[in-house]
C-alpha positions in Angstrom: 87.8 95.9 93.0 84.3 94.6 92.2 80.9 95.9 92.8 78.8 94.2 95.4 76.3 93.3 92.6 79.0 91.1 91.0 78.7 88.6 93.9 75.2 88.6 95.2 75.5 85.7 97.5 79.2 84.8 98.1 78.4 83.2 101.4 75.8 80.9 99.8 78.2 80.0 97.1 80.8 79.1 99.7 78.3 76.9 101.5 77.3 75.2 98.3 80.9 74.5 97.3 81.7 73.1 100.7 78.8 70.7 100.6 79.9 69.5 97.1 83.5 69.1 98.5 82.2 67.0 101.4 80.4 64.7 98.9 83.5 64.4 96.7 85.7 63.5 99.7 83.1 61.0 101.0 83.0 59.3 97.5 86.8 59.6 97.2 86.4 61.4 93.9 89.8 63.0 93.7 89.0 64.8 90.4 85.9 66.5 91.7 87.6 67.3 95.0 90.5 69.0 93.1 88.0 71.0 91.0 85.9 72.2 93.9 88.9 73.0 96.0 90.2 75.2 93.2 86.8 77.0 93.0 86.7 77.5 96.7 90.2 78.9 96.7 89.3 81.3 93.8 86.2 82.4 95.7 88.2 83.2 98.8 90.8 85.1 96.9 88.2 87.1 95.0 86.4 87.9 98.3 89.8 88.9 99.9 90.4 91.3 97.0 86.9 92.7 97.3 87.2 93.5 101.0 90.8 94.8 100.5 89.9 97.2 97.7 86.3 98.1 98.5 85.2 101.8 98.8 85.3 101.1 102.6 88.1 98.5 102.9 88.0 96.0 105.7 91.5 94.5 105.9 90.5 92.1 108.7 87.8 90.4 106.6 90.1 90.5 103.6 92.9 88.8 105.6 90.4 86.1 106.9 89.4 85.2 103.3 93.0 85.1 102.1 94.0 82.9 105.0 91.1 80.5 104.1 92.5 80.3 100.6 96.0 79.5 101.8 94.7 77.0 104.3 93.4 75.1 101.3 96.3 75.9 98.9 99.4 77.3 100.8 101.3 78.0 97.6 98.6 80.0 95.8 100.6 83.0 94.4 97.9 85.7 94.3 96.6 84.8 97.8 100.2 85.1 99.2 100.7 88.3 97.2 97.6 90.0 98.5 98.1 88.8 102.1 101.7 90.0 101.9 100.4 93.4 100.9 98.0 93.6 103.8 100.8 92.9 106.2 102.9 95.5 104.4 100.2 98.1 104.8 100.1 97.2 108.5 103.8 97.8 108.7 104.5 94.1 109.6 107.4 93.9 107.2 109.0 90.7 108.3 105.7 88.8 107.8 105.1 90.6 104.5 108.5 89.4 103.2 107.5 85.8 103.8 104.3 86.0 101.8 105.8 88.0 99.0 108.6 85.4 98.6 106.0 82.6 98.5 104.0 84.6 95.9 107.0 84.9 93.7 107.8 81.2 94.0 104.3 80.5 92.6 102.8 77.0 92.3 103.1 74.2 89.8 100.0 75.5 88.0 99.9 79.2 88.6 102.2 82.2 88.9 101.8 86.0 89.3 101.2 88.1 86.2 104.0 90.4 85.1 102.6 93.4 86.9 102.1 91.5 90.1 105.6 90.0 89.9 107.1 93.5 89.4 105.1 94.9 92.3 105.9 92.0 94.6 109.6 92.5 94.0 109.2 96.3 94.6 107.4 95.5 97.9 110.2 93.2 98.9 112.8 95.9 98.3 110.7 98.3 100.3 110.3 95.8 103.2 114.0 95.4 103.3 114.5 99.2 103.3 111.9 99.8 106.0 113.3 97.0 108.2 116.8 98.5 107.7 115.5 102.0 108.6 114.0 100.7 111.8 117.3 98.9 112.6 119.4 102.1 112.0 117.1 104.1 114.3 117.7 101.4 116.9 121.4 101.5 116.3 121.5 105.3 116.8 119.5 104.9 120.0 121.7 102.1 121.4 124.9 103.8 120.4 124.3 106.6 122.9 124.4 103.9 125.7 127.7 102.2 124.7 130.2 102.9 127.5 133.4 100.8 127.2 136.2 101.5 124.7 136.1 97.8 123.7 132.4 98.0 122.8 133.0 101.3 120.8 135.9 99.7 119.0 134.0 96.6 118.0 130.9 98.7 116.9 133.1 101.1 114.8 134.7 98.1 113.1 131.4 96.6 111.9 129.8 99.9 111.2 131.7 100.2 108.0 130.0 97.2 106.7 126.6 99.0 106.8 125.8 100.5 103.4 123.5 103.3 104.6 123.3 105.0 108.0 121.3 108.1 107.1 117.6 107.7 107.7 116.8 110.7 105.4 118.1 108.7 102.4 115.5 106.0 103.1 112.7 108.6 103.3 113.3 109.5 99.7 113.1 105.9 98.6 109.4 105.6 99.3 107.7 108.5 97.6 107.6 110.1 94.2 106.1 113.1 92.5 105.2 113.4 88.8 104.7 116.9 87.6 104.8 118.3 84.0 106.0 114.9 82.8 109.0 114.9 85.2 109.3 112.3 88.0 111.3 112.9 91.1 111.8 111.1 94.4 110.5 113.1 97.4 110.8 112.7 101.2 108.0 111.8 103.5 107.5 115.3 104.8 107.0 116.7 101.3 104.7 113.8 100.4 102.5 114.3 103.4 102.3 118.1 103.1 102.4 118.7 99.3 99.8 121.3 98.2 98.8 121.7 94.5 99.2 125.1 92.7 96.1 127.2 92.0 95.5 125.7 88.6 96.8 122.2 89.4 94.8 119.0 89.9 96.5 116.7 92.4 95.9 112.9 92.5 97.4 111.4 95.7 97.7 107.8 96.7 99.0 106.7 100.1 98.4 104.0 102.7 95.3 105.9 103.8 93.7 105.7 100.3 93.3 107.7 97.1 92.2 111.3 96.7 91.8 114.1 94.3 92.7 117.6 95.5 91.9 121.0 93.8 92.3 124.5 95.1 90.4 125.1 98.4 87.9 122.2 97.9 87.9 119.3 100.4 89.9 116.3 99.2 87.6 113.7 97.6 88.2 110.0 98.2 88.5 107.7 95.2 88.2 103.9 94.7 90.9 102.1 92.7 89.1 102.1 89.4 88.1 105.8 89.7 91.7 106.7 90.6 93.1 105.0 87.5 90.4 106.4 85.3 91.1 109.9 86.5 94.8 109.3 86.1 94.2 108.4 82.5 92.2 111.6 82.0 94.4 114.2 83.7 97.7 112.8 82.4 96.5 112.6 78.7 98.4 114.9 76.3 95.3 114.8 74.0 91.7 113.7 74.1 91.3 110.0 75.3 88.5 107.7 74.3 86.6 105.6 76.8 88.2 102.6 75.3 91.7 104.0 76.0 90.7 104.8 79.6 89.3 101.2 79.9 92.8 99.9 79.0 94.6 102.2 81.5 92.2 101.3 84.3 92.4 97.6 83.6 96.2 97.7 83.6 96.3 99.7 86.8 93.8 97.5 88.6 95.3 94.3 87.4 91.9 93.0 86.2 89.5 93.7 83.4 87.4 96.9 83.7 84.5 97.0 81.2 83.7 99.8 78.9 80.3 100.2 80.5 81.9 100.4 83.9 84.2 103.2 82.7 81.1 105.2 81.6 79.6 104.6 85.1 82.7 105.8 86.8 82.8 109.0 84.7 79.1 109.7 85.4 79.7 109.2 89.1 82.8 111.4 89.1 80.9 114.2 87.2 78.2 114.1 89.9 80.5 113.8 92.9 83.3 116.3 92.0 81.9 119.8 92.2 84.5 121.3 90.0 84.3 118.6 87.3 82.9 120.9 84.6 85.7 123.4 85.3 88.6 121.1 84.9 87.4 118.5 82.4 86.9 118.9 78.6 84.8 116.5 76.5 84.4 116.2 72.8 83.5 113.8 70.0 86.1 112.3 67.7 85.7 109.9 64.8 86.5 106.3 65.4 89.5 105.4 63.2 87.8 102.3 61.8 84.0 102.9 61.9 84.3 106.7 61.3 81.5 107.1 63.8 81.7 109.8 66.4 82.7 108.6 69.9 83.2 110.4 73.2 86.6 111.6 74.3 87.9 113.4 77.4 90.9 115.2 78.9 92.0 117.8 81.4 91.1 121.4 80.3 94.0 123.3 78.8 94.4 125.9 81.5 95.0 123.2 84.2 98.0 120.9 84.9 98.1 117.6 86.8 100.4 116.3 89.5 100.6 112.8 91.0 102.1 112.0 94.3 102.3 108.4 95.4 104.5 105.7 96.8 107.4 104.4 94.8 105.8 101.0 94.4 102.5 102.2 93.2 102.0 101.1 89.6 101.1 103.9 87.1 100.3 102.7 83.5 102.0 104.3 80.6 
């Protein structure tokens, strides 16, 4: 996700690039046309990502930008990947499968990075499971309306070819809980209703967004970078430097997060989380090379952390 300040006038930039593209086509300058088309596609993809991951996401606008990108380059891997994810979030799994497969195919010049490739495959698996779950629910409904012995015989014969008929098995394929260093699969009911212990900080990520929960305080919404920064802090076994948090947040977001931005995030979190001073410890440690003191941070000793999220959510080491 980017700050609005990163792209002050994306609309003006789009207009300028389209004007240059028109000139290139008029002059039949194929080299310039290719260069400007690539810049436009990248602009549309970045705007799609911004509106997808903003503090107040707007999936409709995000989808519009990604569709613009694919109109100009239908095999763009990241645009297909992100559009697939929007359909996945909207529970349109069949459409999502199509875009994830195109994303994994890539183009002659580009392909997904390792993290995106792994997640795209995980989303594909989940799409298949969700489609299968819906089909099983329909099977169980229709089965009650089968009357003739011939129909029952035929259905029973083919039923043995179905690998799973228990919907509850599917529920445990979608969510996980990480507590005291131990990860376990949990069902949808436990995921939706999980409450942290008294001295436990809970980070929760779902289709509705990301939050931090603590005791009787109201849940506090987080953006993507804040979520991964907090994840790096509360899951640390010892004090972590801002540089280490920068690496965790960058890996989690799939794009570079600057050291200065990490400092901004921590300042905002300390202002917006009323119990910050209660749960967070800070100190200074010596930089291993310069031997100068640098800031470091972790969860206070008397508290523990728990993460609940979807199976496909990427959590850096």
